[in-house]
N, C-alpha and C positions, 0 to 999 in steps of 0.2 A: 504492499501498498504504499504510496507516495502523495505527500500534501505540495501542492504548485504556492509558490509563494511569490509574489508581486514583482518579485527581484531577478525574476527569471531562474533561479534554484531552485532545488528540491529538496524536501528534509525527512527521513525515513522518521516514521512514528514512534515513538520511545525515544530515539537517540537526538536528544535535541544539544545543541550546541548555542552556547552564548555568544553574543555579535561578536566576538573577538576571537575565535573557532576553539574556543579553550573547551574542554568535557566537564560536565559538571563535577565529577568527582576530582578534577583536580581543583577547585576552586575552594578556597584559605589556604593554601600551599603556602604562599606568600605571607601569612599571617604566622603560619605556625614555623616558618625560617626566622623571621624576625623577632619571633619569643625568643627560638634559639640564640641568637647573636645578641641580645641585649646584655644577659651576665656577661660572657665575654667583652664585649664594650663597656660594661662597667667594670670587671679587673683591671682592665687595661687603663682607663680612666684612672683607677684609683692608684696603681705602682707609678703612673706618672708624678700625681700628686703627691705620692709618697718619696720619691726622687728629690722633687723640688724641696719639699722638709727638708731633706735630710743635706741637702746644698746647701739649703738657708743656716741648718746647724752648723753646718762646718764656718759657715763665713763667722757666725757667730763666736764658736771657737775659735777663731784664727785670731780673733778681734781680742776676748779674752785673754788668752794666750800672750801677744803683744802687752797687752795693758798691763797684766802681771809682771811681766820680765822688765819694762821698764820701772815699772814701781819697786820691785827687788833693787835694780842697778841704782837707783836713786838711794837706796840702805832704809829703805823704811822695812819694820818687821813683817814676816812671812806671813802673820796674820790678815794683815790690811790688804797686801796682794790676795790671800785667800777668799777675802769678802768683798772683791771687787768681783772675783773670777764667779762667785755663787750668786751676786745680783746678777750677772747677765747669764749665767747658767746654774741653775739649782744643782742638780744630781751629777755635777761634775767633779772629775777625780784629778790632783795638781801634783806632780812633780817637777823637783830643780834640780839643775844643773848648774856648774861650772867648767867653762871652757876656754880657758886661759882669760882674756880679761872681760870674755864675754857670760853674762846671766842669761841661763835658758831655761823654760819653762815650757813643760809638756801639759797639755791639758785633755782631759778623755771624757766622754758621757755617754750613756746609753741616748741611739738612734730612737727620735720621741715620738715617730708617728710611721703608718702604713706598715707592709709587709717588712720592712726592715727593723722595725721595734718586736716583732712577730719572731724574726728570726735571731733576735739580740745580738745584732751588729752595734760597736761600737763606733763612734767617731771621735776622731782625735786630732791635734792639731798643735803646733809648737812654735815656739816664737824664742828668740833673743836678744837681749839689750846690751850694749856695751857699760861696763861696772861704772859707777861714777859717775854717770853720761845725766845731762839735764834731763 
């Protein structure tokens, strides 16, 4: 049995096609693919935001290490340098060393955000200053 359409083509009864030529059983496949892709996109976005956060923390630690090194190089007590570091990064650990005429400070802290924090990554930075400097 054939039905004639006004467009000159014919359609078999029981096998209707959509205007774009896609069969009815394939309808909704784009929505299903989209639903599968959404979690992947969210995961990638979260990893990117976590990487930006860790990079920002690295910059803060570098600034804190340089500030602590200058503080110790001026002759201030280690407690003052530690307080300045903890004001910038609260969970930081500090170690100091002397290399010739230079006072060096290494600051380390756990990553504070994203997958790096879950994995237990530590971010560290160091800074040196000439002892007796201004």
